[in-house]
N, C-alpha and C positions, 0 to 999 in steps of 0.2 A: 504494500500500500504506500502511496505517496503522502496522503493526508486523510484525515477523517472525512466522512461524507459532507459534513457541514464545515466549510472552509473557514479556518480561523482568520481573523483580521491581522493586519501587520502588527498592531499593538499587542494582540493576544499571542503572537508568536514570540514576542520579546519579553512579555510580562512573566514574572515568576511569583510564586505564592510563598509567603513567609510561613514556615512550619514551626520554628522556634527562633530564639535569639540568634541572628546572623546566619541562619540556615534557611535556604529557599529551594523550592521544588518547581520544576517545569514539567507539566503533564505530557505524556507520550503523544497524545493526539494533536498537540500543537507543534511537534517537531517536524521540520521541513527536510524532505529528501527529494532530490531530483529524480525524474523518471529513469528507470533502469539503473539506479544507483542504490547503494545501501547506507552510505554515510550521511549523517546530519550535516547540513550546510554550516560551514565554519563561521560565517558571518552571524548566524543566529546565536551561536555560543558566545561570541564576543559581545553582541548586543545585550544578551540576557545577563552576562557577567557584569557589564556596566550598570544595568538596571538594578541588579542585586546590591552592588557596591553603593550605588547612590542612595538606596533605602537605609543605609547605615550611617550616612553622613550626619554630623551635628550642625553643619552650616550648609547653606545652599550654594556651594562652589561648583562651577562647571568643570568638566573633565579637561585636564591639561595634557596628560601623556599616558600612554598605555604600552605595555610590553606583554606579548602573548606567546604561549608555547602550546602547540597541538601535539599531544603525546601519543594518543591512539584514537581510532575512529569511534564515534558514537553512532548508534542507530536509533530508529524510532519504535523499538519494541518495548521500551520501558522508560519510566520517568528519569529525569536528570536532576541531580542535586547540586546546588551552589553553596559552598561554605565560605563565608567572608571572614577575613582576619583584619582587625583594625590595627594597623601598624603605627599610625600617627594621626593625632588631632591637634594641629597647630593653628596659629593665628592666620596664616596665609595659605597653608597647605593641609590637606587631609589625604592620607595614603592608605590604600586598601590592597589586599591580595585576595584573590578568589581561586579556590580549588573546586574544579568541576568533576563530579563523579557519576558514573552509571554502573549499577550492579556492583558496587564496591570497587570499581576500577577508576583510577584517575585518568580522565581523558583529555583534560585541558587545564592549564594554569595561566593566570595573568596577574600582573601588578599594575596599579594605576595611581596617578596623582590627580587630585582635584585642587584647583588653585583659585584663590580670590581674584576677581576682576580688579585690575589696577589701571590707572592712567598710564599711557605710554607703553602698553603691552605691544609686543611686536606682532605685525600682521604680515602674512605671506601671500594672500590672494591678490590677483590683479583685478582691476575694475572690469565689470561686465561690459562687453562690446555691444551695446544695445542695437546699434545700427545694422550689425551683421547677423543678428539673431532673429529668425522668423518666429512668430508666436506658435505655441504648441498646437493650437487648434488647426493650423495649416500643415501639420506634419503627421506622418503615418505612425501608428502605434506598433509595438513589437508584433502583435497578432497580425496586423496588416502586412508587415514585412515577411513573416513566416508564411502567410497565405500566398503572397506573391511568389515566394521562393518555391513553394510546393507546386505551383503551376508553371514554373520556369522549365522550359524544355531542355535546358542545359544540365539540370539536376539528374544524377544517375538514379535508377530505380531503387538501388540498395540504400540510398541516402534518405529517401522519402519517409520511411518509418521514423527516422530520427526527428525529422521536421514535424511529423504528425504528433510525436510525443511532446515536442516543444509547445505545440498548439494546445495540447491537453493539460499542460502544467498550470496549476492554479496560481495566477500571478497576484502579487500584492503591491507591486511597484509599477507605475506607468512610466516607461522610458520612451522618449521621443528624440531621435537623433536629428540635429539641425542640418548636418551635411552627411547623410548616409552614403556609404560607399557600396559598390557592387562586390559582395563577398565572393562571387564566382570569378571575378576578374583579378588575376594575380599582379596586375600592374601596380607598382608602389605609388603612393601619394605623398606629396610633400607640400607644406610641413605636416609632420605626423601629429595632427591635432584634431580633436573633435569636440563639439559642443552638444550637450545633452540636457534636455529638460527632464527632471525627475520629480515625481510626487507619489504620495501614497494613494492607492485606489480607494481606500476606506478612510472615513473621517477619523482623525486622531483626537483623543480627549484633551482638554485644555491642560490638564496636569501632567501630560506625558512629556 
């Protein structure tokens, strides 16, 4: 199975349930596995570990840095447990480490710092180039791209089942590429850059 029959929302796939002090559980039915795969998507483990760590903070500091280690694969046959260790509660930083277990096996570990917002914090992002970016309403969704690919005569018959699986995958994120390239054309493009609109397909709660 990829997911339960009732598709969890994006928020429900990240949310974990507190079972005791600093111990959180993620139900098996919310674990995401790609079609024809067995392992839980690693990004879900990271997101849920951050969620669990944030629930133990004494101050409302945003995430500042994170180091993660995938130790062994998790699957969606049983719940996953997140155990948070409070390493530091300072005036400017709060530090947490999270050990993630499934069936008494450690599958993932990470440590993270949460830092108070301060004036003069370094920023790394560039300004958004508004003039060059078409609105998302004028762009194709990923389902549109996969459907077009499925009908493309250049696609080999043995590849089409993979595309059909991709179309059946329950999406939670809407991705719209501003300058989509032809993935069947091996010609390199330069500069190697792409702009993507991203949003949750489901409404997110205000407190998320």
